[in-house]
py3Dmol code that shows the C-alpha trace and the ligand (Angstrom):
import py3Dmol

protein = """\
ATOM      1  CA  MET A   1     106.190  98.910  95.372  1.00  0.00           C
ATOM      2  CA  SER A   2     104.358  96.980  98.095  1.00  0.00           C
ATOM      3  CA  ARG A   3     100.929  98.402  98.951  1.00  0.00           C
ATOM      4  CA  GLU A   4     101.450  97.621 102.644  1.00  0.00           C
ATOM      5  CA  LEU A   5     104.102  98.178 105.230  1.00  0.00           C
ATOM      6  CA  ARG A   6     104.970  95.362 107.614  1.00  0.00           C
ATOM      7  CA  CYS A   7     105.089  96.708 111.188  1.00  0.00           C
ATOM      8  CA  GLY A   8     105.275  93.695 113.462  1.00  0.00           C
ATOM      9  CA  ARG A   9     101.710  92.389 114.006  1.00  0.00           C
ATOM     10  CA  PHE A  10     100.324  95.268 111.872  1.00  0.00           C
ATOM     11  CA  MET A  11     100.158  95.606 108.104  1.00  0.00           C
ATOM     12  CA  LEU A  12      99.803  99.320 107.414  1.00  0.00           C
ATOM     13  CA  PRO A  13      97.932 100.160 104.149  1.00  0.00           C
ATOM     14  CA  LEU A  14      99.850 102.480 101.841  1.00  0.00           C
ATOM     15  CA  ASP A  15      96.973 103.405  99.551  1.00  0.00           C
ATOM     16  CA  ARG A  16      96.396 106.648 101.440  1.00  0.00           C
ATOM     17  CA  PRO A  17      98.864 108.924 103.272  1.00  0.00           C
ATOM     18  CA  LEU A  18      99.504 108.023 106.915  1.00  0.00           C
ATOM     19  CA  VAL A  19     100.056 110.300 109.878  1.00  0.00           C
ATOM     20  CA  MET A  20     102.760 109.416 112.435  1.00  0.00           C
ATOM     21  CA  GLY A  21     102.281 111.364 115.673  1.00  0.00           C
ATOM     22  CA  VAL A  22     105.405 112.437 117.584  1.00  0.00           C
ATOM     23  CA  ILE A  23     105.739 111.838 121.287  1.00  0.00           C
ATOM     24  CA  ASN A  24     108.960 113.235 122.821  1.00  0.00           C
ATOM     25  CA  VAL A  25     109.681 111.838 126.329  1.00  0.00           C
ATOM     26  CA  THR A  26     112.519 114.343 126.688  1.00  0.00           C
ATOM     27  CA  PRO A  27     113.209 117.478 128.637  1.00  0.00           C
ATOM     28  CA  ASP A  28     115.000 119.183 125.705  1.00  0.00           C
ATOM     29  CA  SER A  29     113.336 118.467 122.304  1.00  0.00           C
ATOM     30  CA  PHE A  30     113.343 121.514 120.074  1.00  0.00           C
ATOM     31  CA  SER A  31     109.648 121.085 119.226  1.00  0.00           C
ATOM     32  CA  ASP A  32     107.978 120.458 122.538  1.00  0.00           C
ATOM     33  CA  GLY A  33     110.809 119.897 125.100  1.00  0.00           C
ATOM     34  CA  GLY A  34     109.592 118.988 128.551  1.00  0.00           C
ATOM     35  CA  ARG A  35     105.891 119.094 127.822  1.00  0.00           C
ATOM     36  CA  HIS A  36     105.459 115.295 127.848  1.00  0.00           C
ATOM     37  CA  ALA A  37     108.559 114.288 129.742  1.00  0.00           C
ATOM     38  CA  ALA A  38     106.731 112.543 132.616  1.00  0.00           C
ATOM     39  CA  PRO A  39     105.434 109.073 131.686  1.00  0.00           C
ATOM     40  CA  ASP A  40     101.773 109.826 132.532  1.00  0.00           C
ATOM     41  CA  GLN A  41     101.910 113.061 130.449  1.00  0.00           C
ATOM     42  CA  ALA A  42     103.424 111.143 127.548  1.00  0.00           C
ATOM     43  CA  ILE A  43     100.840 108.374 127.793  1.00  0.00           C
ATOM     44  CA  SER A  44      97.903 110.752 127.832  1.00  0.00           C
ATOM     45  CA  HIS A  45      99.423 112.708 124.940  1.00  0.00           C
ATOM     46  CA  ALA A  46      99.784 109.427 123.011  1.00  0.00           C
ATOM     47  CA  ARG A  47      96.123 108.584 123.669  1.00  0.00           C
ATOM     48  CA  ALA A  48      95.124 112.074 122.534  1.00  0.00           C
ATOM     49  CA  LEU A  49      97.086 111.805 119.293  1.00  0.00           C
ATOM     50  CA  ALA A  50      95.565 108.350 118.632  1.00  0.00           C
ATOM     51  CA  ALA A  51      92.112 109.846 119.208  1.00  0.00           C
ATOM     52  CA  GLU A  52      92.956 112.687 116.783  1.00  0.00           C
ATOM     53  CA  GLY A  53      93.570 110.049 114.130  1.00  0.00           C
ATOM     54  CA  ALA A  54      97.268 109.121 114.229  1.00  0.00           C
ATOM     55  CA  ASP A  55      97.886 106.003 112.192  1.00  0.00           C
ATOM     56  CA  LEU A  56     101.043 105.282 114.178  1.00  0.00           C
ATOM     57  CA  LEU A  57     103.044 106.928 116.938  1.00  0.00           C
ATOM     58  CA  ASP A  58     106.759 107.613 117.204  1.00  0.00           C
ATOM     59  CA  ILE A  59     108.200 107.782 120.737  1.00  0.00           C
ATOM     60  CA  GLY A  60     111.616 109.287 121.274  1.00  0.00           C
ATOM     61  CA  ALA A  61     113.500 109.473 124.556  1.00  0.00           C
ATOM     62  CA  GLU A  62     116.595 111.304 123.280  1.00  0.00           C
ATOM     63  CA  SER A  63     116.466 114.648 121.513  1.00  0.00           C
ATOM     64  CA  THR A  64     118.271 114.807 118.178  1.00  0.00           C
ATOM     65  CA  ARG A  65     117.918 118.547 117.747  1.00  0.00           C
ATOM     66  CA  PRO A  66     121.174 120.305 116.685  1.00  0.00           C
ATOM     67  CA  ARG A  67     123.804 120.185 119.434  1.00  0.00           C
ATOM     68  CA  ALA A  68     121.738 117.852 121.607  1.00  0.00           C
ATOM     69  CA  GLU A  69     123.889 115.736 123.951  1.00  0.00           C
ATOM     70  CA  PRO A  70     123.562 111.951 123.654  1.00  0.00           C
ATOM     71  CA  VAL A  71     121.599 110.296 126.477  1.00  0.00           C
ATOM     72  CA  PRO A  72     123.075 107.218 128.282  1.00  0.00           C
ATOM     73  CA  LEU A  73     121.327 103.917 127.494  1.00  0.00           C
ATOM     74  CA  SER A  74     119.967 103.473 131.028  1.00  0.00           C
ATOM     75  CA  GLU A  75     118.414 106.927 131.006  1.00  0.00           C
ATOM     76  CA  GLU A  76     116.884 106.409 127.554  1.00  0.00           C
ATOM     77  CA  LEU A  77     115.319 103.123 128.744  1.00  0.00           C
ATOM     78  CA  ASP A  78     114.113 104.671 132.007  1.00  0.00           C
ATOM     79  CA  ARG A  79     112.274 107.316 130.043  1.00  0.00           C
ATOM     80  CA  LEU A  80     110.959 104.976 127.355  1.00  0.00           C
ATOM     81  CA  LEU A  81     109.815 101.744 128.967  1.00  0.00           C
ATOM     82  CA  PRO A  82     107.069 103.097 131.262  1.00  0.00           C
ATOM     83  CA  VAL A  83     105.545 104.942 128.317  1.00  0.00           C
ATOM     84  CA  LEU A  84     105.677 101.837 126.096  1.00  0.00           C
ATOM     85  CA  GLU A  85     103.979  99.914 128.867  1.00  0.00           C
ATOM     86  CA  GLY A  86     101.228 102.530 128.978  1.00  0.00           C
ATOM     87  CA  VAL A  87     100.558 102.645 125.211  1.00  0.00           C
ATOM     88  CA  ARG A  88     100.898  99.040 124.200  1.00  0.00           C
ATOM     89  CA  ASN A  89      97.143  98.498 124.328  1.00  0.00           C
ATOM     90  CA  LEU A  90      96.507 101.220 121.755  1.00  0.00           C
ATOM     91  CA  ASP A  91      95.481  99.577 118.491  1.00  0.00           C
ATOM     92  CA  ILE A  92      98.041 101.323 116.305  1.00  0.00           C
ATOM     93  CA  PRO A  93     101.727 100.552 115.710  1.00  0.00           C
ATOM     94  CA  ILE A  94     104.181 102.174 118.090  1.00  0.00           C
ATOM     95  CA  SER A  95     107.503 103.252 116.623  1.00  0.00           C
ATOM     96  CA  VAL A  96     110.555 104.007 118.746  1.00  0.00           C
ATOM     97  CA  ASP A  97     113.015 106.693 117.658  1.00  0.00           C
ATOM     98  CA  THR A  98     116.417 105.369 118.572  1.00  0.00           C
ATOM     99  CA  TYR A  99     119.811 104.558 117.068  1.00  0.00           C
ATOM    100  CA  LYS A 100     120.999 102.332 119.920  1.00  0.00           C
ATOM    101  CA  PRO A 101     120.721  98.552 119.239  1.00  0.00           C
ATOM    102  CA  ALA A 102     120.122  97.757 122.948  1.00  0.00           C
ATOM    103  CA  THR A 103     117.212 100.189 123.010  1.00  0.00           C
ATOM    104  CA  MET A 104     115.847  98.726 119.789  1.00  0.00           C
ATOM    105  CA  ARG A 105     115.783  95.235 121.344  1.00  0.00           C
ATOM    106  CA  ALA A 106     114.257  96.473 124.639  1.00  0.00           C
ATOM    107  CA  ALA A 107     111.618  98.480 122.757  1.00  0.00           C
ATOM    108  CA  LEU A 108     110.552  95.514 120.628  1.00  0.00           C
ATOM    109  CA  ALA A 109     110.387  93.281 123.699  1.00  0.00           C
ATOM    110  CA  ALA A 110     108.146  95.921 125.309  1.00  0.00           C
ATOM    111  CA  GLY A 111     105.710  95.899 122.404  1.00  0.00           C
ATOM    112  CA  ALA A 112     107.023  98.396 119.829  1.00  0.00           C
ATOM    113  CA  SER A 113     106.218  97.538 116.207  1.00  0.00           C
ATOM    114  CA  MET A 114     108.617  99.827 114.416  1.00  0.00           C
ATOM    115  CA  ILE A 115     112.125 101.284 114.870  1.00  0.00           C
ATOM    116  CA  ASN A 116     112.841 104.757 113.518  1.00  0.00           C
ATOM    117  CA  ASP A 117     116.602 105.217 113.273  1.00  0.00           C
ATOM    118  CA  ILE A 118     118.050 108.589 112.301  1.00  0.00           C
ATOM    119  CA  THR A 119     121.352 106.785 111.591  1.00  0.00           C
ATOM    120  CA  ALA A 120     119.773 104.173 109.273  1.00  0.00           C
ATOM    121  CA  LEU A 121     121.024 101.129 111.252  1.00  0.00           C
ATOM    122  CA  GLN A 122     124.661 102.079 110.975  1.00  0.00           C
ATOM    123  CA  ALA A 123     125.522 101.424 114.642  1.00  0.00           C
ATOM    124  CA  GLU A 124     127.355  98.183 115.270  1.00  0.00           C
ATOM    125  CA  GLY A 125     124.749  95.487 115.986  1.00  0.00           C
ATOM    126  CA  ALA A 126     121.751  97.469 114.688  1.00  0.00           C
ATOM    127  CA  LEU A 127     121.182  95.362 111.551  1.00  0.00           C
ATOM    128  CA  GLU A 128     121.443  92.177 113.684  1.00  0.00           C
ATOM    129  CA  ALA A 129     118.953  93.664 116.229  1.00  0.00           C
ATOM    130  CA  MET A 130     116.456  94.119 113.396  1.00  0.00           C
ATOM    131  CA  ARG A 131     117.100  90.882 111.537  1.00  0.00           C
ATOM    132  CA  ASP A 132     115.360  88.565 113.995  1.00  0.00           C
ATOM    133  CA  SER A 133     112.161  90.615 114.287  1.00  0.00           C
ATOM    134  CA  ASN A 134     109.460  91.631 111.803  1.00  0.00           C
ATOM    135  CA  CYS A 135     109.113  95.259 112.910  1.00  0.00           C
ATOM    136  CA  GLY A 136     108.865  98.184 110.512  1.00  0.00           C
ATOM    137  CA  ILE A 137     112.087 100.185 110.052  1.00  0.00           C
ATOM    138  CA  CYS A 138     112.571 103.793 109.082  1.00  0.00           C
ATOM    139  CA  LEU A 139     116.037 104.451 107.543  1.00  0.00           C
ATOM    140  CA  MET A 140     116.869 108.169 107.661  1.00  0.00           C
ATOM    141  CA  HIS A 141     119.646 110.207 106.057  1.00  0.00           C
ATOM    142  CA  MET A 142     121.728 112.542 108.220  1.00  0.00           C
ATOM    143  CA  GLN A 143     124.929 114.318 107.374  1.00  0.00           C
ATOM    144  CA  GLY A 144     127.198 114.375 110.445  1.00  0.00           C
ATOM    145  CA  THR A 145     125.822 113.894 113.988  1.00  0.00           C
ATOM    146  CA  PRO A 146     123.327 115.975 115.940  1.00  0.00           C
ATOM    147  CA  GLN A 147     126.328 117.610 117.673  1.00  0.00           C
ATOM    148  CA  THR A 148     127.854 118.807 114.402  1.00  0.00           C
ATOM    149  CA  MET A 149     125.268 118.504 111.667  1.00  0.00           C
ATOM    150  CA  GLN A 150     124.175 122.146 111.392  1.00  0.00           C
ATOM    151  CA  LEU A 151     127.694 123.677 111.565  1.00  0.00           C
ATOM    152  CA  ASP A 152     128.332 123.765 107.803  1.00  0.00           C
ATOM    153  CA  PRO A 153     126.302 121.196 105.835  1.00  0.00           C
ATOM    154  CA  ARG A 154     127.522 120.901 102.245  1.00  0.00           C
ATOM    155  CA  TYR A 155     126.457 118.841  99.257  1.00  0.00           C
ATOM    156  CA  GLY A 156     127.284 118.712  95.557  1.00  0.00           C
ATOM    157  CA  ASP A 157     123.821 117.473  94.755  1.00  0.00           C
ATOM    158  CA  VAL A 158     121.734 116.989  97.845  1.00  0.00           C
ATOM    159  CA  VAL A 159     119.008 114.874  96.183  1.00  0.00           C
ATOM    160  CA  ALA A 160     121.503 112.525  94.500  1.00  0.00           C
ATOM    161  CA  GLU A 161     123.618 112.136  97.658  1.00  0.00           C
ATOM    162  CA  VAL A 162     120.659 111.435  99.925  1.00  0.00           C
ATOM    163  CA  SER A 163     119.277 108.969  97.386  1.00  0.00           C
ATOM    164  CA  HIS A 164     122.667 107.192  97.036  1.00  0.00           C
ATOM    165  CA  PHE A 165     123.020 106.913 100.846  1.00  0.00           C
ATOM    166  CA  LEU A 166     119.509 105.485 101.257  1.00  0.00           C
ATOM    167  CA  ALA A 167     120.031 102.993  98.409  1.00  0.00           C
ATOM    168  CA  GLN A 168     123.192 101.765 100.156  1.00  0.00           C
ATOM    169  CA  ARG A 169     121.392 101.322 103.468  1.00  0.00           C
ATOM    170  CA  VAL A 170     118.607  99.395 101.765  1.00  0.00           C
ATOM    171  CA  ALA A 171     121.228  97.131 100.202  1.00  0.00           C
ATOM    172  CA  ALA A 172     122.834  96.600 103.661  1.00  0.00           C
ATOM    173  CA  CYS A 173     119.415  95.654 105.066  1.00  0.00           C
ATOM    174  CA  GLU A 174     118.799  93.191 102.199  1.00  0.00           C
ATOM    175  CA  ARG A 175     122.232  91.627 102.722  1.00  0.00           C
ATOM    176  CA  ALA A 176     121.359  91.243 106.399  1.00  0.00           C
ATOM    177  CA  GLY A 177     118.167  89.404 105.486  1.00  0.00           C
ATOM    178  CA  ILE A 178     115.699  92.192 106.287  1.00  0.00           C
ATOM    179  CA  ALA A 179     112.648  92.120 104.001  1.00  0.00           C
ATOM    180  CA  ARG A 180     111.920  95.218 101.903  1.00  0.00           C
ATOM    181  CA  GLU A 181     108.267  95.154 102.974  1.00  0.00           C
ATOM    182  CA  ARG A 182     109.522  96.362 106.399  1.00  0.00           C
ATOM    183  CA  LEU A 183     111.403  99.452 105.135  1.00  0.00           C
ATOM    184  CA  VAL A 184     110.500 103.128 104.919  1.00  0.00           C
ATOM    185  CA  LEU A 185     112.972 105.774 103.712  1.00  0.00           C
ATOM    186  CA  ASP A 186     113.374 109.337 105.007  1.00  0.00           C
ATOM    187  CA  PRO A 187     115.583 112.105 103.523  1.00  0.00           C
ATOM    188  CA  GLY A 188     115.991 113.535 107.059  1.00  0.00           C
ATOM    189  CA  PHE A 189     114.830 117.142 106.734  1.00  0.00           C
ATOM    190  CA  GLY A 190     116.937 119.350 108.987  1.00  0.00           C
ATOM    191  CA  PHE A 191     119.569 116.725 109.726  1.00  0.00           C
ATOM    192  CA  GLY A 192     122.732 118.292 108.313  1.00  0.00           C
ATOM    193  CA  LYS A 193     120.832 120.438 105.860  1.00  0.00           C
ATOM    194  CA  THR A 194     120.360 124.161 105.354  1.00  0.00           C
ATOM    195  CA  LYS A 195     117.003 125.684 104.547  1.00  0.00           C
ATOM    196  CA  GLU A 196     117.932 125.586 100.853  1.00  0.00           C
ATOM    197  CA  HIS A 197     118.897 121.883 101.063  1.00  0.00           C
ATOM    198  CA  ASN A 198     115.537 121.138 102.713  1.00  0.00           C
ATOM    199  CA  LEU A 199     113.648 123.073 100.091  1.00  0.00           C
ATOM    200  CA  THR A 200     115.500 121.287  97.297  1.00  0.00           C
ATOM    201  CA  LEU A 201     114.757 117.920  98.864  1.00  0.00           C
ATOM    202  CA  LEU A 202     111.096 118.711  99.344  1.00  0.00           C
ATOM    203  CA  ARG A 203     110.805 120.127  95.786  1.00  0.00           C
ATOM    204  CA  ASN A 204     112.339 116.891  94.388  1.00  0.00           C
ATOM    205  CA  LEU A 205     110.995 114.403  96.884  1.00  0.00           C
ATOM    206  CA  SER A 206     109.343 112.431  94.093  1.00  0.00           C
ATOM    207  CA  ALA A 207     112.837 111.602  92.715  1.00  0.00           C
ATOM    208  CA  LEU A 208     113.338 109.345  95.794  1.00  0.00           C
ATOM    209  CA  ARG A 209     110.368 107.254  94.756  1.00  0.00           C
ATOM    210  CA  SER A 210     112.641 105.544  92.273  1.00  0.00           C
ATOM    211  CA  LEU A 211     114.142 103.737  95.272  1.00  0.00           C
ATOM    212  CA  GLY A 212     110.919 101.717  95.205  1.00  0.00           C
ATOM    213  CA  LEU A 213     110.064 102.030  98.916  1.00  0.00           C
ATOM    214  CA  PRO A 214     107.591 104.147 100.860  1.00  0.00           C
ATOM    215  CA  LEU A 215     108.884 107.591 101.902  1.00  0.00           C
ATOM    216  CA  LEU A 216     108.485 109.240 105.280  1.00  0.00           C
ATOM    217  CA  ALA A 217     108.826 113.041 105.640  1.00  0.00           C
ATOM    218  CA  GLY A 218     109.438 114.845 108.926  1.00  0.00           C
ATOM    219  CA  LEU A 219     109.154 118.621 108.493  1.00  0.00           C
ATOM    220  CA  SER A 220     106.908 119.366 111.431  1.00  0.00           C
ATOM    221  CA  ARG A 221     107.775 122.559 113.356  1.00  0.00           C
ATOM    222  CA  LYS A 222     111.353 122.506 111.913  1.00  0.00           C
ATOM    223  CA  SER A 223     113.434 125.645 111.852  1.00  0.00           C
ATOM    224  CA  SER A 224     113.454 125.999 108.029  1.00  0.00           C
ATOM    225  CA  LEU A 225     109.676 126.451 108.252  1.00  0.00           C
ATOM    226  CA  GLY A 226     110.112 128.951 111.048  1.00  0.00           C
ATOM    227  CA  LYS A 227     112.618 130.934 108.985  1.00  0.00           C
ATOM    228  CA  ILE A 228     110.276 131.127 106.012  1.00  0.00           C
ATOM    229  CA  ALA A 229     107.125 131.881 107.959  1.00  0.00           C
ATOM    230  CA  GLY A 230     108.805 134.027 110.664  1.00  0.00           C
ATOM    231  CA  LYS A 231     107.259 131.911 113.401  1.00  0.00           C
ATOM    232  CA  MET A 232     108.421 130.521 116.722  1.00  0.00           C
ATOM    233  CA  VAL A 233     108.315 126.743 117.254  1.00  0.00           C
ATOM    234  CA  LEU A 234     104.787 126.436 118.710  1.00  0.00           C
ATOM    235  CA  GLU A 235     103.384 128.841 116.090  1.00  0.00           C
ATOM    236  CA  ARG A 236     104.388 126.685 113.138  1.00  0.00           C
ATOM    237  CA  VAL A 237     101.198 124.613 112.803  1.00  0.00           C
ATOM    238  CA  GLY A 238     100.029 126.168 109.542  1.00  0.00           C
ATOM    239  CA  ALA A 239     103.498 126.004 108.028  1.00  0.00           C
ATOM    240  CA  SER A 240     103.882 122.394 109.175  1.00  0.00           C
ATOM    241  CA  VAL A 241     100.529 121.313 107.722  1.00  0.00           C
ATOM    242  CA  ALA A 242     101.407 122.949 104.410  1.00  0.00           C
ATOM    243  CA  ALA A 243     104.759 121.221 104.351  1.00  0.00           C
ATOM    244  CA  ALA A 244     103.186 117.838 105.143  1.00  0.00           C
ATOM    245  CA  LEU A 245     100.672 118.300 102.351  1.00  0.00           C
ATOM    246  CA  LEU A 246     103.402 119.273  99.852  1.00  0.00           C
ATOM    247  CA  ALA A 247     105.382 116.193 100.907  1.00  0.00           C
ATOM    248  CA  VAL A 248     102.363 113.928 100.391  1.00  0.00           C
ATOM    249  CA  GLU A 249     101.707 115.479  96.993  1.00  0.00           C
ATOM    250  CA  ARG A 250     105.263 114.601  96.036  1.00  0.00           C
ATOM    251  CA  GLY A 251     104.886 111.030  97.153  1.00  0.00           C
ATOM    252  CA  ALA A 252     105.428 110.826 100.956  1.00  0.00           C
ATOM    253  CA  ALA A 253     103.540 107.801 102.262  1.00  0.00           C
ATOM    254  CA  ILE A 254     103.903 108.824 105.945  1.00  0.00           C
ATOM    255  CA  VAL A 255     104.236 112.284 107.497  1.00  0.00           C
ATOM    256  CA  ARG A 256     105.812 112.579 110.933  1.00  0.00           C
ATOM    257  CA  VAL A 257     103.994 115.389 112.746  1.00  0.00           C
ATOM    258  CA  HIS A 258     103.300 116.932 116.112  1.00  0.00           C
ATOM    259  CA  ASP A 259      99.914 118.417 115.146  1.00  0.00           C
ATOM    260  CA  VAL A 260      98.014 115.258 114.265  1.00  0.00           C
ATOM    261  CA  GLY A 261      94.425 116.568 114.096  1.00  0.00           C
ATOM    262  CA  ASP A 262      95.247 119.521 111.839  1.00  0.00           C
ATOM    263  CA  THR A 263      97.357 117.391 109.567  1.00  0.00           C
ATOM    264  CA  ARG A 264      94.724 114.714 109.369  1.00  0.00           C
ATOM    265  CA  ASP A 265      92.102 117.312 108.338  1.00  0.00           C
ATOM    266  CA  ALA A 266      94.364 118.531 105.560  1.00  0.00           C
ATOM    267  CA  LEU A 267      94.954 115.007 104.330  1.00  0.00           C
ATOM    268  CA  LEU A 268      91.203 114.221 104.373  1.00  0.00           C
ATOM    269  CA  ILE A 269      90.803 117.140 101.924  1.00  0.00           C
ATOM    270  CA  PHE A 270      93.783 115.878  99.904  1.00  0.00           C
ATOM    271  CA  ASN A 271      92.274 112.360  99.788  1.00  0.00           C
ATOM    272  CA  ALA A 272      88.845 113.732  98.751  1.00  0.00           C
ATOM    273  CA  VAL A 273      90.365 115.778  95.938  1.00  0.00           C
ATOM    274  CA  GLN A 274      92.495 112.866  94.767  1.00  0.00           C
ATOM    275  CA  GLY A 275      89.559 110.503  94.938  1.00  0.00           C
ATOM    276  CA  ILE A 276      91.363 108.312  97.497  1.00  0.00           C
ATOM    277  CA  VAL A 277      88.939 106.121  99.448  1.00  0.00           C
ATOM    278  CA  SER A 278      90.171 104.879 102.820  1.00  0.00           C
ATOM    279  CA  SER A 279      90.490 101.148 103.233  1.00  0.00           C
TER     280      SER A 279
END
"""
ligand_1 = """\
22
HH2
N 112.955 114.473 113.080
C 113.204 114.503 114.415
C 113.385 113.319 115.187
N 113.302 112.126 114.568
N 112.944 110.824 112.660
C 112.681 110.726 111.339
N 112.584 109.540 110.754
N 112.528 111.852 110.581
C 112.626 113.103 111.092
O 112.466 114.086 110.347
C 112.868 113.224 112.505
C 113.047 112.040 113.273
C 113.264 115.847 115.111
O 111.979 116.212 115.570
P 111.529 116.049 117.111
O 111.395 114.640 117.463
O 110.321 116.903 117.357
O 112.682 116.789 117.923
P 113.861 116.205 118.859
O 114.766 115.393 118.050
O 114.460 117.462 119.420
O 113.185 115.389 119.942
"""
view = py3Dmol.view(width=600, height=400)
view.addModel(protein, "pdb")
view.setStyle({"model": 0}, {"cartoon": {"style": "trace"}})
view.addModel(ligand_1, "xyz")
view.setStyle({"model": 1}, {"stick": {}})
view.zoomTo()
view.show()
């Protein structure tokens, strides 16, 4: 497996776990809806997360929580572009969380270095939008769509099915001429999965390492953690940090989190115990 991830002009080292800080420029995200919806709020939140030690940031302008309504392209761009303009001078890669090829192209033109796609580039034109750039790409597994995914998710073998799907999407990227050094794979915790499915995936995360690409895990503040810990969304910091640490222990290269500083502290302890020296 490559020791670095290509993200546009950045090469991210993969010899220590990386923290991806979440910025939701949305009025309705499950985790922090409305808190950073105005561009200046989102930009100062991005700066704060960078100062707390985020290795990269992920900006989303459309909520993908269960039952969220899709946002029209023009509205997604209106939310996203002023924020991208305001964060492009930060010296860390900026990822954009979108499944729309037109948004992918606009985001890259506005300085984004990574595309995080919850539909793993299945939209028509998405592979082509990625082919001509050298940005990083996160391919995520989801069963169903945000509108339907939590109604009745079912699997025979959740780990095998997620792994099979991700392998197929990697093959599609390779056929489209997208280099493997640009790819990160994500099992998509909470996307068409019950609490038991999420726990099974986390327990067996290391099985996905056989796909030979870095793994990204997004468990931060998710409802499965709330169910276990009996906590409301904004009270899930401890549970989220624990989940991030468990994911890293099982091989996650990147953790996607809202609480960057607390996660970073936990990972510094992890690194020290493991004898990992930062490059
Ligand atoms: N989770 C969310 C959104 N995007 N992308 C990846 N790759 N992996 C994830 O687990 C993931 C994701 C949901 O979290 P959040 O962004 O806080 O909520 P919302 O979708 O409501 O904006």
